[in-house]
Every structure is written in structure tokens, then in C-alpha cells.
C-alpha positions in Angstrom: 70.8 4.8 11.8 68.2 6.0 9.4 67.6 3.8 6.4 67.2 6.4 3.7 68.7 9.4 5.5 71.0 11.8 3.7 71.3 9.4 0.8 76.0 13.4 1.0 75.3 15.5 0.2 75.4 15.2 0.9 76.4 14.9 1.2 76.4 15.2 0.5 76.1 14.9 1.9 75.0 16.2 2.2 75.8 16.7 1.6 76.4 15.1 2.1 75.8 15.6 0.4 76.7 16.3 -1.6 81.1 18.6 -1.8 77.7 18.4 -3.5 76.5 21.6 -2.1 78.8 24.6 -2.4 77.2 27.9 -2.0 77.7 30.7 -4.5 77.5 33.0 -1.4 80.4 31.4 0.5 79.9 29.7 3.8 76.4 30.0 5.2 75.8 29.8 9.0 72.9 28.2 10.7 71.4 31.7 11.2 71.5 32.3 7.5 69.1 29.4 7.1 66.9 30.1 10.2 64.7 32.8 8.7 62.4 33.1 11.8 65.2 32.9 14.3 63.7 30.2 16.4 66.9 28.1 16.5 65.2 25.4 14.3 65.3 24.9 10.6 61.9 23.9 9.3 61.6 21.9 6.1 60.4 25.0 4.3 63.4 27.1 5.5 65.8 24.4 4.5 64.3 23.7 1.1 64.1 27.4 0.3 67.7 28.1 1.1 69.0 24.9 -0.4 67.2 25.3 -3.8 68.3 28.9 -4.0 72.0 28.2 -3.3 73.0 24.7 -4.0 70.9 22.7 -6.5 72.6 24.1 -9.6 76.0 22.9 -8.3 74.8 19.3 -8.7 74.2 19.5 -12.4 77.5 18.2 -13.7 76.4 18.2 -17.3 74.7 21.6 -17.2 71.7 20.2 -18.9 69.2 21.7 -16.4 68.3 18.4 -14.7 69.9 16.0 -12.3 70.3 12.5 -13.6 72.0 9.6 -12.0 75.4 10.5 -13.3 75.1 14.0 -11.8 73.9 12.5 -8.6 76.6 9.8 -8.2 79.4 12.2 -9.3 78.4 14.9 -6.8 77.8 12.5 -4.0 81.2 11.0 -4.6 82.8 14.5 -4.5 80.9 15.3 -1.3 82.4 12.2 0.5 85.9 13.1 -0.6 86.5 15.4 2.4 90.2 16.0 1.7 89.6 16.6 -2.0 92.2 14.2 -3.3 89.8 12.6 -5.8 89.8 9.2 -4.0 87.9 8.0 -1.0 89.9 6.8 2.0 88.4 4.1 4.2 87.3 6.7 6.7 85.6 8.8 4.0 83.9 5.7 2.6 82.6 4.6 6.1 81.3 8.1 6.9 79.4 8.2 3.6 78.2 4.6 3.9 76.9 5.2 7.4 74.8 8.2 6.3 73.8 7.0 2.9 73.9 3.5 1.7 72.0 1.6 4.4 70.7 -1.5 2.7 71.9 -0.5 -0.8 75.4 -1.9 -0.9 77.8 -3.9 1.2 79.8 -1.7 3.6 83.0 -3.7 3.1 85.6 -1.2 1.9 87.9 -4.0 0.7 85.1 -5.4 -1.5 84.4 -1.9 -3.1 88.2 -1.3 -3.6 88.4 -3.6 -6.6 92.0 -2.7 -7.6 93.1 -3.1 -4.0 95.0 0.2 -3.9 93.6 1.3 -0.5 91.2 3.9 -2.0 87.8 3.9 -3.7 88.0 5.7 -7.0 84.9 7.1 -8.7 84.7 4.1 -11.2 84.7 1.7 -8.2 82.1 3.8 -6.4 79.9 4.0 -9.5 80.2 0.3 -10.1 79.1 -0.4 -6.6 76.1 1.9 -6.8 74.7 1.9 -10.4 73.1 -1.5 -10.0 71.3 -0.6 -6.7 68.1 1.3 -6.1 70.0 4.1 -4.4 69.2 6.8 -7.0 65.6 5.6 -7.2 65.0 6.3 -3.6 65.7 9.9 -4.3 63.7 10.0 -7.5 60.3 10.1 -5.8 58.3 10.7 -9.0 60.3 8.0 -10.9 61.1 10.2 -13.9 64.8 9.4 -13.9 65.7 12.9 -12.9 65.9 14.7 -9.5 64.1 18.0 -9.4 65.3 20.6 -6.9 62.6 19.8 -4.4 63.3 16.0 -4.4 67.0 16.7 -3.8 66.3 19.3 -1.1 63.7 17.2 0.7 66.0 14.2 0.9 69.0 16.2 2.0 66.8 17.7 4.7 65.6 14.2 5.8 69.2 13.0 6.1 70.3 16.0 8.2 67.2 15.6 10.5 68.8 12.7 12.6 66.1 12.6 15.1 63.2 12.7 12.6 61.7 15.8 14.4 61.0 17.5 11.1 63.3 20.2 12.2 67.1 20.6 11.9 68.5 21.7 15.2 71.9 23.4 15.4 73.7 20.3 16.5 72.4 18.4 13.5 73.4 21.2 11.2 76.9 21.4 12.9 77.3 17.6 12.4 77.3 18.1 8.6 78.8 21.6 8.6 81.9 20.3 10.4 82.4 17.6 7.8 81.4 19.5 4.7 83.1 22.8 5.7 81.9 24.8 2.7 78.2 24.6 3.5 
């Protein structure tokens, strides 16, 4: 598993994360991203499409920059696949596997402080705010993520095999989880 991959979106996740990245244009297909039709998404193709369509969705406070609150809030939303405002153990584990690496313990029970069987945002934030998780995204250490820092790191997380290209199977892995990408 990549150490600092997808830190989403994510996903994100993602994506990721994170869903952190909802297009103003609706669902985009792999072909929408693949400008040169070579069945590979280069870093340039990805960053270009991502910054045009998704970065503004991360700015929770509408203050034209992405701070740690924007980042954590949107990554939490990205992990909440069923949109019920809490993370199930399955959602937590998926997000953990693609994001946290060495940043926080993977024990769902330890993160679920109130022991209700879900991780609420306050529990999520409490687990992450003391880590260097945000700092790994903030490459220039200015306490904000610019659109290129965010896009580059989302790209890195989707590029499972470190080939510097996102193949259709890598794209589909996140698209199937974050359906609105």
C-alpha cells in the first residue's frame, strides 16, 4: 500500500477524495479526462481536468483557499459513501487503507470514542488534527493547499502502480466508490 497515496478524495478520495470532488458538469468518464485518447491519464491531463472541475468544491468556507478545516471536512464527506453523515467501519477502513498509512491507528473502535458504532466528524477530526496528515499535502508549508498541491496528490493516490499514469482500471477503482466523479 502506498504510504502517502490518495491522502479521498479523495477521496477523496479521492477522492477520495475527496465526496470531495463533485463535478459541476456531472459525471465525467475516463474519456473526458483522456485528452489525447491514449487510454492513459497523464499527470498533466489529470491536474488540468481536476483543477478546472473539482478544486472549488473543497473550499468549505468559500475563502478562496483550502485550509486544514476544508481538507478534513471534505475528506470526511468523501469517505461517507452512503451519505448518512457518519462513517461505518467499512467506510473508515476503505479511507484508512488509501489515506492514513502511518498517520493514525487503524483501529475503528479506538476512533469511535462514543462507542456508537460510527465515526462522526468530531471523532474523525480529533484523530487527525494532531497528525502530520495535512502537512504531507501542504508541500510548500504555507498552511493552505493550492489547487496544484491538491490535484497532484489526488493523482498520486489514484496511480496505484506508481507508473505516473492513471490507467482505466485505476480510474474505475475510485469511480466505482465515488460515483459522482
